[in-house]
MDAnalysis code that builds the backbone (N, CA, C; Angstrom):
import MDAnalysis as mda
import numpy as np

u = mda.Universe.empty(324, n_residues=108, atom_resindex=np.repeat(np.arange(108), 3), trajectory=True)
u.add_TopologyAttr("name", ["N", "CA", "C"] * 108)
u.add_TopologyAttr("resid", np.arange(1, 109))
u.add_TopologyAttr("resname", ["MET", "ALA", "LYS", "GLN", "SER", "LEU", "ILE", "LEU", "GLY", "PHE", "THR", "LYS", "THR", "VAL", "VAL", "SER", "ALA", "PRO", "GLY", "VAL", "SER", "SER", "LYS", "GLY", "LYS", "SER", "LEU", "ASN", "GLU", "LEU", "PRO", "TYR", "ARG", "ALA", "ASP", "GLU", "LEU", "THR", "TYR", "ASN", "LYS", "GLN", "PHE", "ALA", "ALA", "ALA", "GLU", "THR", "LEU", "LEU", "ASP", "ASN", "ILE", "GLU", "PHE", "ARG", "ASN", "ARG", "TYR", "SER", "ILE", "VAL", "MET", "LYS", "LYS", "GLU", "LYS", "GLN", "PHE", "TYR", "ASP", "ASP", "ILE", "LYS", "TYR", "VAL", "LYS", "MET", "GLY", "ARG", "SER", "PRO", "LYS", "LYS", "TRP", "THR", "VAL", "SER", "ALA", "ILE", "GLU", "PHE", "LEU", "PRO", "PRO", "ARG", "MET", "ILE", "LEU", "THR", "ILE", "GLY", "GLY", "VAL", "TYR", "ASN", "GLY", "GLY"])
u.atoms.positions = np.array([
    [0.833, -1.183, 0.000],
    [0.000, 0.000, 0.000],
    [0.875, 1.244, 0.000],
    [0.544, 2.145, -0.870],
    [1.272, 3.407, -0.945],
    [0.692, 4.402, 0.054],
    [1.561, 5.219, 0.608],
    [1.121, 6.277, 1.517],
    [0.852, 7.536, 0.714],
    [-0.185, 8.266, 1.097],
    [-0.560, 9.497, 0.430],
    [-0.800, 10.588, 1.464],
    [-0.550, 11.825, 1.067],
    [-0.917, 12.978, 1.882],
    [-2.228, 13.517, 1.342],
    [-3.220, 13.612, 2.213],
    [-4.532, 14.110, 1.827],
    [-4.904, 15.296, 2.705],
    [-5.724, 16.158, 2.167],
    [-6.328, 17.226, 2.959],
    [-7.827, 17.015, 2.860],
    [-8.477, 16.860, 4.010],
    [-9.918, 16.668, 4.044],
    [-10.595, 17.999, 4.338],
    [-11.601, 18.335, 3.550],
    [-12.360, 19.563, 3.750],
    [-13.688, 19.252, 4.416],
    [-13.967, 19.910, 5.538],
    [-15.169, 19.684, 6.321],
    [-16.030, 20.938, 6.337],
    [-17.352, 20.743, 6.472],
    [-18.211, 21.897, 6.735],
    [-18.071, 22.235, 8.205],
    [-18.210, 23.482, 8.510],
    [-18.099, 23.945, 9.889],
    [-19.463, 24.439, 10.338],
    [-19.909, 23.974, 11.501],
    [-21.195, 24.413, 12.024],
    [-21.084, 25.858, 12.486],
    [-21.956, 26.707, 11.970],
    [-21.935, 28.128, 12.274],
    [-23.153, 28.467, 13.138],
    [-22.943, 29.179, 14.228],
    [-24.041, 29.616, 15.091],
    [-24.587, 30.917, 14.524],
    [-25.848, 30.877, 14.051],
    [-26.433, 32.063, 13.436],
    [-27.125, 32.955, 14.465],
    [-27.566, 32.380, 15.569],
    [-28.186, 33.131, 16.663],
    [-27.997, 32.309, 17.933],
    [-28.116, 32.909, 19.095],
    [-27.957, 32.136, 20.321],
    [-28.907, 30.933, 20.365],
    [-28.345, 29.747, 20.497],
    [-29.142, 28.527, 20.551],
    [-29.538, 27.969, 19.203],
    [-29.192, 28.652, 18.117],
    [-29.531, 28.194, 16.765],
    [-28.238, 27.967, 15.997],
    [-28.072, 26.770, 15.460],
    [-26.890, 26.503, 14.659],
    [-27.307, 25.944, 13.311],
    [-26.519, 26.227, 12.311],
    [-26.781, 25.728, 10.968],
    [-25.455, 25.501, 10.270],
    [-25.466, 24.613, 9.281],
    [-24.252, 24.365, 8.522],
    [-24.105, 25.447, 7.477],
    [-23.005, 26.163, 7.550],
    [-22.769, 27.241, 6.609],
    [-21.762, 26.829, 5.545],
    [-21.319, 27.785, 4.779],
    [-20.335, 27.545, 3.729],
    [-18.916, 27.586, 4.268],
    [-18.747, 27.817, 5.554],
    [-17.426, 27.872, 6.156],
    [-16.801, 26.483, 6.164],
    [-15.645, 26.349, 5.535],
    [-14.975, 25.053, 5.439],
    [-13.699, 25.041, 6.268],
    [-13.407, 23.895, 6.825],
    [-12.215, 23.687, 7.622],
    [-11.414, 22.569, 6.956],
    [-10.126, 22.750, 6.756],
    [-9.286, 21.732, 6.121],
    [-8.296, 21.169, 7.131],
    [-8.148, 19.836, 7.126],
    [-7.206, 19.170, 8.009],
    [-6.355, 18.182, 7.215],
    [-5.038, 18.155, 7.475],
    [-4.160, 17.208, 6.768],
    [-4.229, 15.817, 7.395],
    [-4.127, 14.789, 6.555],
    [-4.120, 13.396, 6.993],
    [-3.125, 12.606, 6.165],
    [-2.613, 11.518, 6.730],
    [-1.825, 10.529, 5.998],
    [-2.744, 9.337, 5.766],
    [-2.706, 8.782, 4.582],
    [-3.619, 7.701, 4.230],
    [-2.884, 6.587, 3.507],
    [-3.418, 5.387, 3.640],
    [-2.966, 4.248, 2.851],
    [-3.855, 4.180, 1.621],
    [-3.237, 4.159, 0.446],
    [-4.006, 4.055, -0.792],
    [-4.333, 2.589, -1.023],
    [-5.618, 2.234, -0.954],
    [-6.041, 0.850, -1.122],
    [-6.198, 0.490, -2.593],
    [-6.847, 1.358, -3.354],
    [-7.003, 1.143, -4.789],
    [-6.838, 2.468, -5.523],
    [-6.372, 2.392, -6.758],
    [-6.255, 3.567, -7.621],
    [-6.993, 3.233, -8.907],
    [-8.047, 3.992, -9.198],
    [-8.862, 3.725, -10.366],
    [-9.263, 5.054, -10.982],
    [-8.779, 5.336, -12.166],
    [-9.084, 6.576, -12.873],
    [-10.022, 6.227, -14.019],
    [-11.147, 6.918, -14.097],
    [-12.172, 6.597, -15.072],
    [-12.437, 7.807, -15.959],
    [-12.498, 7.593, -17.263],
    [-12.801, 8.657, -18.209],
    [-14.238, 8.493, -18.672],
    [-15.060, 9.497, -18.401],
    [-16.456, 9.469, -18.801],
    [-16.629, 10.381, -20.009],
    [-17.136, 9.830, -21.095],
    [-17.341, 10.623, -22.302],
    [-18.369, 11.717, -22.040],
    [-18.049, 12.903, -22.477],
    [-18.941, 14.042, -22.272],
    [-19.308, 14.639, -23.623],
    [-20.324, 15.454, -23.626],
    [-20.745, 16.115, -24.860],
    [-19.975, 17.396, -25.096],
    [-18.995, 17.656, -24.265],
    [-18.159, 18.838, -24.422],
    [-16.846, 18.433, -25.074],
    [-15.967, 19.389, -25.224],
    [-14.690, 19.147, -25.875],
    [-13.811, 18.173, -25.085],
    [-13.848, 18.290, -23.764],
    [-13.018, 17.447, -22.907],
    [-13.855, 16.396, -22.197],
    [-13.275, 15.205, -22.017],
    [-13.943, 14.152, -21.252],
    [-13.862, 14.467, -19.770],
    [-14.822, 13.975, -19.017],
    [-14.800, 14.108, -17.564],
    [-13.920, 13.021, -16.977],
    [-13.142, 13.378, -15.972],
    [-12.297, 12.409, -15.286],
    [-12.862, 12.188, -13.900],
    [-13.013, 10.930, -13.529],
    [-13.466, 10.593, -12.192],
    [-12.517, 9.566, -11.603],
    [-12.257, 9.728, -10.323],
    [-11.458, 8.757, -9.604],
    [-12.392, 7.842, -8.832],
    [-11.975, 6.642, -8.598],
    [-12.655, 5.716, -7.703],
    [-11.622, 5.182, -6.714],
    [-10.704, 6.076, -6.344],
    [-9.654, 5.706, -5.399],
    [-10.262, 5.431, -4.038],
    [-9.652, 4.488, -3.322],
    [-10.067, 4.194, -1.953],
    [-8.869, 4.401, -1.044],
    [-9.101, 5.140, 0.052],
    [-8.046, 5.448, 1.010],
    [-8.471, 5.014, 2.404],
    [-7.521, 4.482, 3.157],
    [-7.745, 4.108, 4.549],
    [-7.054, 5.132, 5.434],
    [-7.821, 5.743, 6.338],
    [-7.317, 6.816, 7.200],
    [-7.630, 6.471, 8.649],
    [-6.662, 6.704, 9.541],
    [-6.910, 6.550, 10.972],
    [-7.647, 7.794, 11.452],
    [-8.797, 7.583, 12.087],
    [-9.614, 8.704, 12.556],
    [-8.963, 9.352, 13.778],
    [-8.931, 10.684, 13.779],
    [-8.376, 11.437, 14.899],
    [-9.461, 11.851, 15.887],
    [-10.704, 11.849, 15.429],
    [-11.826, 12.321, 16.246],
    [-12.943, 11.295, 16.203],
    [-14.061, 11.609, 16.854],
    [-15.198, 10.703, 16.872],
    [-15.842, 10.607, 15.488],
    [-16.552, 9.519, 15.271],
    [-17.148, 9.204, 13.970],
    [-18.057, 10.310, 13.437],
    [-18.845, 10.952, 14.288],
    [-19.789, 11.968, 13.840],
    [-19.082, 13.158, 13.192],
    [-17.848, 13.423, 13.588],
    [-17.070, 14.518, 13.019],
    [-16.861, 14.319, 11.517],
    [-16.690, 13.065, 11.102],
    [-16.363, 12.764, 9.710],
    [-17.580, 12.706, 8.790],
    [-18.771, 12.798, 9.348],
    [-19.969, 12.808, 8.506],
    [-20.062, 14.065, 7.656],
    [-19.320, 15.100, 8.014],
    [-19.385, 16.379, 7.314],
    [-18.248, 16.593, 6.320],
    [-17.578, 15.520, 5.883],
    [-16.516, 15.655, 4.883],
    [-17.153, 16.056, 3.554],
    [-16.612, 17.094, 2.932],
    [-17.132, 17.570, 1.653],
    [-16.210, 17.230, 0.483],
    [-14.894, 17.340, 0.701],
    [-13.969, 17.103, -0.399],
    [-12.616, 16.619, 0.111],
    [-11.794, 16.173, -0.835],
    [-10.433, 15.717, -0.547],
    [-9.493, 16.355, -1.556],
    [-8.354, 16.835, -1.081],
    [-7.272, 17.268, -1.963],
    [-6.186, 16.200, -1.860],
    [-5.671, 15.766, -2.999],
    [-4.652, 14.725, -3.018],
    [-3.289, 15.338, -3.314],
    [-2.287, 15.003, -2.492],
    [-0.932, 15.494, -2.706],
    [-0.872, 17.004, -2.659],
    [-0.125, 17.589, -3.586],
    [0.048, 19.045, -3.618],
    [-0.892, 19.733, -4.604],
    [-1.761, 18.963, -5.220],
    [-2.685, 19.513, -6.200],
    [-3.750, 20.383, -5.526],
    [-4.068, 21.541, -6.112],
    [-5.128, 22.388, -5.539],
    [-6.526, 21.881, -5.887],
    [-6.627, 20.902, -6.787],
    [-7.921, 20.393, -7.225],
    [-8.606, 19.633, -6.092],
    [-9.921, 19.847, -5.965],
    [-10.712, 19.205, -4.926],
    [-11.575, 18.120, -5.551],
    [-11.687, 16.968, -4.857],
    [-12.456, 15.823, -5.326],
    [-13.534, 15.480, -4.313],
    [-14.712, 15.090, -4.785],
    [-15.804, 14.749, -3.887],
    [-15.546, 13.414, -3.194],
    [-16.130, 13.260, -2.035],
    [-16.104, 11.985, -1.320],
    [-17.421, 11.304, -1.652],
    [-17.360, 10.183, -2.375],
    [-18.586, 9.520, -2.804],
    [-19.064, 8.472, -1.809],
    [-18.167, 7.979, -0.928],
    [-18.572, 6.995, 0.080],
    [-17.598, 7.027, 1.252],
    [-18.146, 6.794, 2.451],
    [-17.336, 6.671, 3.664],
    [-17.752, 5.384, 4.361],
    [-16.775, 4.562, 4.681],
    [-17.025, 3.317, 5.410],
    [-16.254, 3.392, 6.727],
    [-16.940, 3.205, 7.839],
    [-16.298, 3.290, 9.148],
    [-15.941, 1.907, 9.664],
    [-14.654, 1.691, 9.895],
    [-14.119, 0.470, 10.488],
    [-13.167, 0.887, 11.595],
    [-13.709, 1.347, 12.753],
    [-12.864, 1.918, 13.805],
    [-11.654, 1.045, 14.124],
    [-10.491, 1.670, 14.263],
    [-10.217, 3.100, 14.345],
    [-9.980, 3.746, 12.975],
    [-10.294, 3.058, 11.905],
    [-10.064, 3.580, 10.558],
    [-11.380, 3.900, 9.863],
    [-11.254, 4.687, 8.796],
    [-12.370, 4.887, 7.883],
    [-11.830, 4.741, 6.466],
    [-12.674, 4.259, 5.585],
    [-12.316, 4.067, 4.185],
    [-13.078, 5.109, 3.370],
    [-12.340, 5.956, 2.642],
    [-12.942, 6.978, 1.788],
    [-12.859, 6.536, 0.336],
    [-13.934, 6.712, -0.396],
    [-13.933, 6.503, -1.838],
    [-14.091, 7.871, -2.490],
    [-13.182, 8.194, -3.412],
    [-13.164, 9.497, -4.065],
    [-13.910, 9.415, -5.384],
    [-14.675, 10.465, -5.707],
    [-15.439, 10.501, -6.940],
    [-14.947, 11.558, -7.902],
    [-15.858, 12.344, -8.424],
    [-15.526, 13.365, -9.414],
    [-15.048, 14.665, -8.802],
    [-14.935, 15.673, -9.634],
    [-14.458, 16.985, -9.216],
    [-15.478, 17.641, -8.298],
    [-15.003, 18.263, -7.213],
    [-15.855, 18.965, -6.258],
    [-16.185, 20.339, -6.809],
    [-17.481, 20.653, -6.857],
    [-17.924, 21.936, -7.398],
    [-18.492, 22.872, -6.343],
    [-18.155, 22.631, -5.097],
    [-18.593, 23.525, -4.032],
    [-19.997, 23.310, -3.551],
    [-20.608, 22.175, -3.865],
    [-21.997, 21.928, -3.474],
    [-22.188, 21.286, -2.170],
])
């Protein structure tokens, strides 16, 4: 298994009024070391000039916090690339979690 440096992007709970909290657009990024379980790059034909690229990579990460913290993962950055990728699946196997990476993250 190859080791990878990942940055996980989380939503941050924002308090909009005393006693009222909601998930805002505020994102928090944390660095992690991961074991790369599988590497799968998929080219999806598009009706545009360029094909869409999707990853189906799977990474095993040791959780630093409780499981509920990781439910708010929005994206992953791999290595030194500024590109953000969506998390399409999370599997919890304490003390580890398995992340499956999907297509490009568009801020949704």
